KETI-372210 format. One line per 8 residues: number of its first residue (from 1); for each residue x negated, y, z of C-alpha. Coordinates in pm, 1 decimal. Each point is the difference from the previous one (the first is absolute). Example, Ala and Ser with C-alpha at 12.3 -4.5 7.8 and 13.67 -1.06 7.14 Angstrom:
1) -1230.0/-450.0/780.0; -137.0/344.0/-66.0
***
This chain:
1) -2562.7/13798.8/7255.4; -219.9/283.5/115.8; 214.8/308.2/12.5; -13.1/353.5/129.4; 353.7/86.0/113.4; 34.6/333.1/-180.9; -147.9/-132.0/-323.0; 208.2/-317.9/22.2
9) 325.3/190.5/40.3; -79.6/228.2/-293.3; -106.7/-290.0/-218.7; 311.3/-200.0/88.9; 237.1/276.9/-109.5; -193.5/83.5/-315.1; -42.3/-362.0/-105.0; 351.7/-117.9/76.3
17) 62.7/-50.2/-369.1; -341.3/-147.7/-81.2; 136.0/-351.0/-59.8; 171.7/127.3/-315.7; -257.6/265.8/-93.7; -219.7/4.5/-306.3; -361.8/-111.6/52.4; -200.0/279.3/162.4
25) -305.2/159.6/-158.3; -314.7/46.0/203.2; -294.2/230.0/49.9; -311.4/-200.0/96.1; -277.2/106.9/238.2; -343.4/-162.0/24.9; -62.5/-20.8/376.4; -376.0/-21.6/-46.9
33) -244.5/-178.1/230.1; -213.0/67.3/306.9; -300.2/69.9/-222.2; -28.6/-341.1/-162.2; 149.4/-148.0/-314.8; 301.8/-196.2/128.2; 322.4/49.8/192.4; 333.8/-180.4/31.9
41) 328.2/107.9/160.2; 194.0/-260.2/199.3; 284.1/204.7/151.3; 189.8/327.9/9.2; 236.2/163.6/250.5; 294.4/231.9/-60.3; -218.9/307.2/47.2; -211.7/-107.1/-297.6
49) -301.0/-97.3/210.9; -191.1/-293.4/-149.8; -220.9/-266.6/161.5; -254.9/-238.3/-147.8; -371.2/-58.4/-42.0; -266.9/207.9/-175.3; -374.4/-26.1/-47.2; -267.6/230.8/131.6
57) -310.1/98.2/-202.3; -182.1/-311.2/131.5; 280.6/-229.1/-124.0; 140.4/-71.7/344.7; 381.6/-3.5/8.8; 187.6/182.4/276.4; 370.0/36.0/83.3; 145.5/335.5/-98.7
65) 302.6/222.9/48.8; 77.0/227.1/-296.4; 204.2/303.5/100.0; 91.1/301.1/-215.3; -299.7/-25.5/-230.5; -256.6/-105.6/258.1; -143.6/-349.1/58.4; -89.0/-55.3/365.9
73) -256.5/-265.3/92.7; 147.1/-212.2/281.7; -341.7/-143.9/79.9; -112.8/-344.2/105.6; -28.3/-203.0/319.3; -347.4/-114.3/-98.0; -189.4/313.9/-85.8; -197.9/68.8/-318.9
81) 13.5/-265.9/-271.0; 316.7/-175.6/120.3; 322.7/-19.5/-198.8; 373.2/33.7/53.2; 329.1/116.5/-146.8; 347.0/96.7/118.0; 373.5/-45.3/-45.6; 286.3/222.0/102.6
89) 20.1/287.6/78.4; 302.8/31.2/224.8; 193.8/321.2/64.8; -263.2/120.3/247.4; -282.7/-45.8/-250.4; -136.4/-301.4/189.0; -179.3/-277.2/-186.7; -23.3/-375.8/39.5
97) -356.9/-95.1/-84.4; -247.0/-281.3/-31.1; -364.8/70.7/65.9; -322.3/-192.5/15.4; -236.3/29.5/290.9; -374.5/-40.3/-44.3; -17.1/-345.7/162.1; 3.5/-303.8/-231.8
105) 286.2/-243.4/37.2; -126.9/-292.5/214.7; 184.1/-247.6/-226.1; -115.2/158.6/-324.1; 353.4/111.0/-88.2; 80.4/292.3/-230.8; 329.4/104.7/159.1; -1.5/359.2/-130.9
113) -78.7/-121.0/-351.5; -287.3/237.7/-75.3; -251.7/-281.1/-52.7; -211.6/106.4/298.3; 108.5/-277.4/243.7; 20.6/244.2/288.6; 258.1/-11.7/279.1; 321.9/170.5/-111.7
121) 226.8/180.5/246.0; 350.7/141.4/-19.6; 34.4/362.6/103.1; 240.5/291.4/21.4; -103.4/351.7/-100.2; 168.0/269.5/210.1; -90.8/368.3/33.0; -332.7/-55.5/-171.4
129) -105.6/-300.3/208.3; -30.0/-362.8/-114.8; 86.8/-238.0/286.2; -52.3/-379.4/-21.7; 290.1/-237.7/63.3; -24.5/-341.5/171.7; -15.9/-339.2/-172.1; 173.1/-321.1/116.1
137) -325.1/-136.7/140.7; -199.8/-25.7/-322.1; -255.6/238.0/-144.6; 194.0/175.5/-274.4; 319.9/186.7/-84.5; 148.5/229.9/-263.7; 259.9/273.2/55.2; 188.1/55.8/-326.3
145) 282.6/246.4/59.6; 216.4/156.7/271.7; 345.5/146.8/52.6; 129.5/323.2/148.4; 45.0/-166.7/342.1; -376.6/-51.1/26.3; 13.0/-375.0/-63.0; -299.9/-123.9/-199.4
153) 4.8/-332.2/-186.5; -257.5/-223.3/-161.7; -192.2/-317.1/78.5; -228.6/-114.0/281.8; -210.4/-307.5/64.2; 50.7/-233.7/292.8; -269.0/-232.3/138.5; 114.0/-316.8/-181.7
161) -269.0/-153.0/-222.8; 177.5/-146.5/-302.4; -197.8/-229.0/-233.8; 268.2/41.0/-269.5; -77.5/371.1/-47.8; -139.4/112.1/-333.8; -366.2/104.5/38.1; -121.8/234.9/135.8
169) 305.2/11.1/230.5; -44.5/-208.0/317.2; 265.7/112.8/249.5; 378.5/-0.2/-27.5; 178.5/336.1/-20.5; 352.7/122.9/63.5; 229.1/289.7/-87.1; 6.1/255.3/280.6
177) 167.1/319.2/119.4; -202.4/247.4/204.2; 169.8/259.4/221.2; 179.4/221.6/31.4; -171.9/11.5/342.0; -383.2/17.0/-7.5; -165.4/-341.2/20.0; 314.0/-198.4/-78.1
185) -34.3/-289.3/-245.7; 275.5/-249.8/-78.9; -37.3/-308.3/-216.0; 267.4/-64.7/-262.9; 21.6/-376.7/-16.1; -1.9/-164.5/-345.4; 277.3/-213.3/-141.9; 36.3/-346.9/148.9
193) -267.1/-225.6/-146.6; -231.3/289.2/-92.8; -312.0/88.4/197.7; -105.4/348.7/-118.5; 158.5/320.2/-126.1; -40.5/369.2/-69.7; 229.4/306.0/7.6; -0.9/259.1/-279.2
201) 304.1/222.9/50.7; 213.7/146.1/279.7; 298.6/234.3/5.7; 121.8/240.4/265.8; 236.5/-265.5/136.8; -296.1/-221.7/91.0; 69.6/-259.1/-270.8; -326.5/-146.2/-131.3
209) -81.7/-187.5/-321.2; -295.5/-205.0/-117.7; -89.7/-360.8/-70.4; -89.9/-321.2/183.2; -155.4/-335.0/-87.6; -299.5/-212.0/94.1; -357.4/124.4/16.8; -67.7/-214.4/-308.2
217) 257.2/175.5/-221.9; 22.7/351.4/150.1; -319.7/190.3/-84.0; -65.0/358.9/106.3; -308.6/47.8/-221.6; -24.0/65.9/-288.6; 378.3/-27.5/-49.5; 255.0/50.0/275.9
225) 248.0/-279.2/-70.6; 211.7/-261.5/174.2; 261.3/-258.9/-104.0; 293.8/130.6/210.0; 144.7/352.7/-14.2; 117.1/88.1/350.4; 217.5/255.8/177.5; -46.0/36.2/375.9
233) 289.7/148.3/194.4; -1.7/10.7/380.1; -299.0/-234.2/-13.2; 177.2/-267.5/-206.1; -139.0/-98.7/-339.5; 233.3/-53.5/-297.7; -110.8/-159.8/-327.3; 106.0/229.8/-285.9
241) -31.4/-272.6/-263.2; -169.8/37.4/-335.7; 33.3/8.5/-377.0; -57.2/-371.4/-44.9; -373.4/-21.6/63.7; -169.2/-126.9/313.7; -347.4/157.7/1.0; 54.8/374.1/47.4
249) 298.6/158.3/173.7; -90.5/328.1/170.1; 233.7/265.8/141.9; -185.5/331.6/-13.7; 234.7/283.3/98.4; 337.8/62.0/163.7; 206.3/318.7/6.0; 234.8/119.0/272.1
257) 293.7/-167.5/-176.5; -168.1/-339.1/41.7; -80.3/-38.7/-370.2; -324.2/-191.2/-58.9; -239.7/-3.3/-295.7; -299.6/-218.1/-70.3; -138.3/-256.3/-243.0; 75.9/-366.0/-64.9
265) -121.4/-261.9/-245.3; 225.1/-163.5/-257.9; 74.7/-373.5/-28.6; -253.0/-70.2/-275.7; -272.6/156.7/-205.1; 61.7/127.5/-351.3; -160.3/-239.7/-251.5; -332.8/134.0/-119.5
273) -45.3/240.6/291.8; -223.9/-96.3/293.8; 80.4/77.7/360.0; 311.1/50.4/207.3; 268.5/230.2/-139.1; 121.7/249.7/263.5; 297.5/236.5/-15.3; 112.1/285.7/219.7
281) 314.0/-68.3/202.8; 269.9/190.4/184.4; 165.6/-179.2/292.8; 320.2/108.0/174.2; 197.4/-173.4/273.5; 308.5/-23.6/-220.5; -157.5/-105.7/-329.4; -322.2/-176.7/98.0
289) -308.4/19.6/-222.6; 21.1/157.6/-344.6; -266.6/-18.0/-272.6; -88.9/351.4/-121.3; -193.7/-134.3/-298.8; -286.5/182.8/-172.2; -54.8/281.0/-246.0; 44.8/-108.4/-361.8
297) -274.7/-235.3/-114.0; -154.3/-49.7/343.4; -70.8/-326.5/181.7; 37.0/90.1/368.2; 108.6/280.9/229.3; -55.9/93.1/364.6; 196.5/210.3/245.7; -284.5/-21.6/245.9
305) -17.5/332.9/181.8; 99.5/38.2/364.5; 203.3/305.7/-112.7; 116.3/-166.2/-322.0; 371.9/80.6/46.2; 162.1/319.4/126.2; 333.4/51.8/172.4; 172.0/65.7/-334.1
313) -97.1/-341.9/-136.7; -267.0/121.0/-243.4; -281.8/-255.4/-32.5; -358.7/45.7/-120.2; -276.3/-243.6/-84.3; -215.6/-119.5/-287.1; 68.5/-210.9/-307.9; -289.5/-184.7/-163.3
321) -72.0/-184.8/-323.4; -160.2/-344.8/-15.0; -348.6/157.0/1.4; 65.2/190.1/323.1; 48.4/345.6/-155.2; 256.5/175.9/217.6; 243.6/290.7/-24.1; 173.8/176.1/287.3
329) 377.2/-37.3/-10.0; 310.6/163.1/143.9; 314.1/-215.7/37.9; 337.6/168.3/38.3; 351.4/-49.3/-138.3; -90.5/-363.9/-73.0; -271.5/108.5/-243.9; -379.5/-31.5/32.1
337) -179.5/294.8/-162.9; -366.6/55.4/-81.4; -93.0/298.3/217.6; -243.3/112.8/-270.2; 297.5/75.4/-228.4; 139.2/240.3/261.7; -309.4/223.7/27.7; -144.1/252.0/-251.0
345) -148.4/-169.9/-306.6; -322.3/197.4/42.1; -48.4/-105.5/362.8; -366.1/-64.6/88.3; 114.3/-300.5/205.2; 126.4/-345.0/-95.8; 213.7/-133.2/285.3; -94.3/-359.0/83.8
353) 164.8/-85.3/332.4; 276.9/166.9/202.1; -19.2/-84.4/370.4; 247.7/232.1/168.4; 308.0/216.7/-62.2; 164.1/237.4/247.6; 360.8/118.7/25.0; -79.1/305.0/-213.5
361) -109.0/-233.0/-281.2; -369.9/83.5/28.4; -221.2/-294.4/-95.5; -357.3/-81.9/106.4; -237.8/-259.3/-138.5; -307.8/-71.1/-211.1; -86.3/157.3/-336.3; -276.2/-13.8/-258.8
369) -171.9/332.6/-71.1; -18.5/-16.6/-377.9; -301.5/230.1/-38.1; -227.5/-182.1/246.5; 140.5/-351.2/38.4; 18.8/48.8/377.0; 295.8/-122.2/204.9; 165.2/267.5/216.1
377) 304.0/29.2/223.0; 290.4/189.5/-155.1; 316.5/179.1/107.8; 289.8/16.9/-248.4; 251.2/274.2/83.5; 347.4/30.1/-157.3; 25.0/302.9/-229.6; 274.9/259.5/32.1
385) 303.7/-93.7/-208.2; 372.0/-39.1/48.9; -45.7/-290.2/239.9; -298.8/125.1/200.7; 13.1/383.3/3.1; -31.6/141.4/350.0; -162.5/-311.4/143.2; -299.2/65.6/226.6
393) -218.0/-215.7/-223.7; 127.8/157.0/-323.7; -270.0/152.4/-223.0; 57.3/236.5/-289.8
***
């Protein structure tokens, strides 16, 4: 999705046989924090730059860009003590971000999800500057990722007060595309009969994916979920279907081949297990929606990252047991693999969630630091072997 031309060409030639290759092995890097105890990676581009959120010494979370061993603080729109995080980056190292400002939300909403009930704004980070993006007339917005054409996608409030919304949400919200020209914002209308929506993924062809529903069944906090997985193409919304359930159907990422991944609930719960059972899916125009299952013994799985599928069809996500204990996975060649089995056995990190994979096979996500119990962003890099030798991301 987010490619640098030179890197993409090299990766394409070197990975031409990846669909029949043996599972890669990885070297794992702890990306650290901005001085605090927590970080999470949400996306990665083909140059190996990573975006996400990380805490400062005071516990405040800021968006970051990690580049060649250095974590760069992308700042905040609200000054000291306000929070944010970022998706992307695109080929130019730009970030899509959400950031609080210092003002409290006049409706008491918690749109950013940090528990502070401040106004939340969408923003783009370019050349070291964080610039706010417009809403649809409401108070809040979130920018979640962007493509190499400079189009940013996410969700923005309008001015419609909706009594069906789940508290503390008050206003309706819609999926949006910002740009590529400064100040541009375009609403992506929900499916017929739905009233709200959000966008999670975009490719370089301008195709957008997300979910729509009503304000009563499409929460943004604490869980981003909706009943209808949607693909928008040329402004028209298409229902991607589901895996038999009706509560959660979310399209999270789309590659340049138009392949979509996300998460959907199953027709019924497993006896003895509470809650909705969710599985990762892969959708294609020819074959529709396919259940990717879970790792052995697990209850649910999620392909939830905005960079969750690369242009070679590799998928990443997390697979969780019935108690909510999760493992990062890699899906390729019709097989879902525990990413922890593909890293050194003495690794100081336990990989919990994989949020993004680039065309070089590098994976970014969330890991547990075994020695401290802290959660940190990680980068998993394919090791040099017969299938990956010579690749830019290859590590000895």
